[in-house]
N, C-alpha and C positions, 0 to 999 in steps of 0.2 A: 568344727560344725558351726552352720551359716546362722541358725538361730537357735534360741535355748528350746527345745522340743518339750511339749508336755505331755506327761505320762499317766494314766489312772491305773492305779493298780488296787483289785479286788482281793483281799484278805488281809487281814491284821493279826496272823500267827508267827508263823517260821519265816516261810519264804517271802513273803509280803514285805515285812519290815527289812529282811536283809537285802532284796532286791532294790527296796526303795532307797537304802543306804548306797549302794553301790551307786545307782542312778545319779542320786544328787550329789555324789562326789566327783562323777563323770562329766558334769555338769547340765543335768535335765531338771526340768520342773513336776516335783512330784507330789500326785496326792493320792492317799490310801483310803479306801472306802470299806467297811465293817459292818456287817449285818449287827453283830451284837454291840450291846451298847459301849463296853468296855472291854477292857483284856480278858478273854476267857482264861477263868481259873480251873484247876484241877487236871486230870490228863496223866498220862503215864509217864514212865522215865525214858527218854530217848536216847542214843546213842550217837555220839559224832567221833568218825574215824578217818585214817587215810587224809584224803585231799580236802576232806572238809575241815581237818583240825589247822591245815595250811591257810585256808581261807580265814577262818578265826583269827588267825595270827595278824594278816593281811588289812584285817577289819581293825585291830589294835584291842581285841575284848579276849585273846586266848586267856589270858590271867584271871580275868573276871569269869570267865566262864569254867576255867579250872577249880576256881575256888568253891563255886556251887555245886561240884562233883556229888553223886549222891554217896559215894566211896563204900558201895556194897560191897560184902564180905562174900556172899554167895548165897546160893539157894539149897533148901531143905526139901527133900520130899518127904512125906509123913504117910502114916497109913490111916484107916477110919478111925484109930483109938489116938491118933497123935503121935504116936512112936515116931522117931525119925529112921527112915531107911536107908539113906544115904544124902552126900551133899556134893554141890557142883561149885566149884570156886569161881569168881569173876572172870577169870584167865581162861577156864572151861568153857563160858559163854561168849569167848570172842572177843572179849574185853582185856587188852593189855596194861598191865597196871603201868603209870606214868605215861602212856599212847595215848590210848583212847581216853574217851569221856562218856559218863552218863550222867546226865543233868536232867531235872523235873522239865516238863515240857512249859510249863508256866513260868517256869525260872528263866528259861532260855527266852522265851516269848517277852518278858519284861524288861531284860536286858538289852534286847534289840530295838524295842520301842524307847526305852532311855536313850538308846545311842541316835536315834532318828527322828525324835518328838520335837525337837527344836528347829528341824530343818526341811520337815515335810509336814505336809498338811494331812491332818485324818479326820474323818468324817465318820462317826458312830452311830449305831442305830439306824443305819440305812443301806441300801441295796439297789444294784443295776436292775432296771425292769425292759429295758429296751437297749440294743445298739445298731446303730445306721451308721454304714461307711461311705463315707463321700469321696470325692479326688483329694480334698485337702485334709479330712480327718475325719474324727469318728462322733457321731452325734449321740450323745449318752441321754436316757431316761431315768429318773430316779424312785424309789417309791416316796421320798418325801421332799428332797433336795429339788431345787431349779435344776433344767436340762443344763448341760453344759458340752461344749466339744473339746476333745483332746487329740492329740497327733497319733497316739497310741493306747492301745488298752492291754494290760496283763492279768490274768486270770492265775490266782496265786490261793484260791479260794477251796482247797481240799478236795476229797476224792468226789464230793457231790458238788462239782463246781458248776457255779451259776453263770459264768462266762462260757465255759465250755459249751454248757447246755444252750444259750441262747446263740453260740457262735459254730458248733459243729453237731448238733443234735443231742438226742437223748442219750442217756447216761449207760443203757443196756447193750449199747453197740461197741463200748470201749470197756466195760468190766469184766472181768475174769473171776469168777467168785471161786473161793478157796474151800467153800462147804463149810464156814464155822462163823460163829458170832462171838462178840466180846463185850464186856462190861465191866467197867471201873469207877468206883468211886470211893468217896473220901469217909473215914471214920477213925473214931480213938484208939491209941493203939492199946488195946487192952490185954494183948500178949505180949505185951513188952520186949516187941521185936526191935534188935539192934544191928541196924543196916544191913537186913537180911531179908528173905524170902521164904514162906514156907509153900508149897505146893502139895494139893491131893488128888490124885487122880483116880478116875475109873474108866471105864472103856467110853469115849466120846465126849468126855467131860472132865474138866480142871477147874478147881477152885484153889484162891489163892490170896495171900495176905501178905504185905512187905511194907516196911518203913526204912527210910533214908536219912534226909536230914534232921527232921524235926521227929523226935523220940515220941512226943505226946502224940502225934498224928500217924496214921496206916493208911493204904489203900488197899481195897480189897478187888478179886477180881473172879468174874464167873467166865468160863470160854467153853463152848460147845458147839459140838457138830449138829447142824440141822440141813433141810433142806429150806429153798428161799422163804424167807418170812414177808409178810405184808406188813408195814406197821408205819405211824405217824412219827417223821424223825423231830416232829416238834413237840410229840405227848410224852412225856415222861413217864406217866402213870404206864398207860399200855406198853411201854417198853420192860417196863419192872414186872408187869404182869405176865409177859415173854419168859423172863428171866424165871420168875418164881414159878409157872407152869413147869418150864423143864429141869427144874430142880428140887421141887417141894418132896418127890419122894425119896431124895437122896439124903440119908442121915448122918453119914460119914463126917468125922474131923467137926468142923467146925461152922458146917455148911447151913444149919437151920439156924444158928445165930447169926450168921452172915446175910440170910435172907431178910431177918427182923431188921438189920442194920440199914439195908438196901431200900426200905421203904422210907425210912426217915430222911433218906440221903438226899441232900441238894447238890452237890456237887458231883455229877452224875453222867458218866460217856457209857452209851452204847450204839454198836454198830456192826456190819456185815465186815469179816473178813475177807478183803479182795484187792486185785490189784488194777491199774488201769494201763492198758495198750494202745495207744493210738499210732496211724500211719504218720502223719505230722503234728505238729504242738504249734503249727501257726496258720493263720488264714488271713491274706490282707494285711491290716494294720493291726489284728489282735494277735496275742500268743498266750502260751501256758506254761507255766513253771510249777515245780514240786507234785505233789499228789494229785493235784489238777491234770498234769499232764502226764505222768508215769509212775505213781503210786507204785510202790513194790510190797504192799501190804503192811499195816500197823504193827506185825509180829517181827518183821523182818531186821528190824533194828538200823534199816538203811535208808529210810526214809527223810529223815533230817538232814544227813549226810548228801543225799541228793538234791534237797533244796537247798542247802545253803551253796553247795557248787554250781548248781544251777543259776542260781541269783546273780554269781560272780561272772559265769559265763555270759550268760545271757546280757547283763549290763555292760561287760565289757566288750562284746561283739558290738551293739549298739555304738559304744564309742569308736571304736577302731574302725566303723563302718561312714562314721562322721553322720551318723543319723538316718543313713539307707537301710529303713528297716527289711526291706527284701532281701537285701544282702545279710542283714546280721541275722535275721532268722534262720536264714539258709546255715551259716555257719555255726548258729547256736547249734541246731539240730545235728551238725557234722561232727562238731566237738565232744556232746553229749551223749549220742545214741548209744555207741558201743560202751560206756559208761552206766548208762541207764539199764541196759539188757543185763549185763554181768551182775549188776546190783539186785535187780528182780529174778535172777536165778536165786540167788541166795533167799530171798524173801520166800520162794517157792519150798526151797529145804527146812527154813526155820518153822514156818507154818507149820509142815507137816509134823516136827517134832515137838511142838507144844500141846497137840491132844493124842493120846494114843488109843488104837482103834481097838485092840483087844487085851483082855486079861493076861494073853501069853506076853504078849510084847512089853505091858507093865511090868510083870514078874521078871523078863529078860533084862529089861533097864534095872530094876532093884537088883538085880543079881550083877549086875556089870559095876554098880555101885559101890559093891563090895571087895572090888577088886580095882585099885585107882592107878594100878598099871597099865591095865586095859583101857581105862579111860581115858588117860592121859595120852595116851596113842592116840584114840580117837578125836579126841577134842583137839590135839596140836593139828590134826590135819584139818579139822573145821576151821581153826581158827588163821592156819595157812591160807585158806580158800578165800575167807572173810576178808582178811587182808590184802588179798592180791586184788579183791573185786572193789575194796574202798580206793584201792591206789590205781585203778584202771583208765587214767585220765592225767595227762601233762597239762599242769596249769599255765597258759600264757601271762606274762608280765604286760597287763592291759595300761597301768599306769605311764610306764615307760614309752608307751606306743605313742606316736604322733597322732 
């Protein structure tokens, strides 16, 4: 590389810091900008499997991430009185013990930040307002910081990517809605759950609660089918009211109590379940990774793996191309496209299985739960499919390349 190229990454969750690590390691000058004033807390458990495990190993943090595994024992389905109707093990859900990892999103984010904070410039509580590409770089305006020029801009800023909106256009043209919404929030573990999850389902709605590493703390979940909803993504009270309106007449299991807990929650997440499909992830000196480019849906269990692998491949191709971003971006898409498409198909499958459409399907599921042999056969097929998709890429050894 003739000169040390400067790269601005928007987003400091998973994809951003992972990319920052590899770019710094490969000799780039890296800055990460994040709208939030600090690392975001809360969120849900995320899965890491297949090729993404290899990426963590190459980063030198695999053991650290494994230590933070949620060690979930399984999922219990309950009726409106709280009686357990059946159980699914973690293996049944596509997580192979000793191979795959489930970790809380905030824990992985913290590990990646600690890995990069001493070598990467982080700008907190600020965001990009305009991007102007020139022959020699990209001029960037910020909400608060002084304007700066970078060689490259990478959007790692999630489903509602600001960089994608400024560069490629409005979100609606890339979003494929799956017809449902999800909310997750923290609360005390008053059910004393031990590395397990409980789910209560009625047609079109699922209520859940789970606890993993910390027995004192739990997370609650509301998941529901709905036509497209219009709401302010920065207004939590408005979002909570949408959830309350949809669930207030549902009195089964812990629903009413969880709605009360929702009112006072501060670590709160709410969003539409959707995927992002784009014909290309790059334009000029700007590119996208992770959910910003190819979100497979929050319920897929594949988004974090796509982000980690995408970060490694994008940084590696920029290194291999000696900073020739046009060549690198094309190679990045060629390497990742099939892997992304296979995993997005998994996302469609898993999202459909989280909310049952009818009482008949709920009855059928409960009946099947009583016959472990039938369930094991079915879920072995699902696990095999997930494993295949998670390994549908051969990672290059970029560090040994000139």
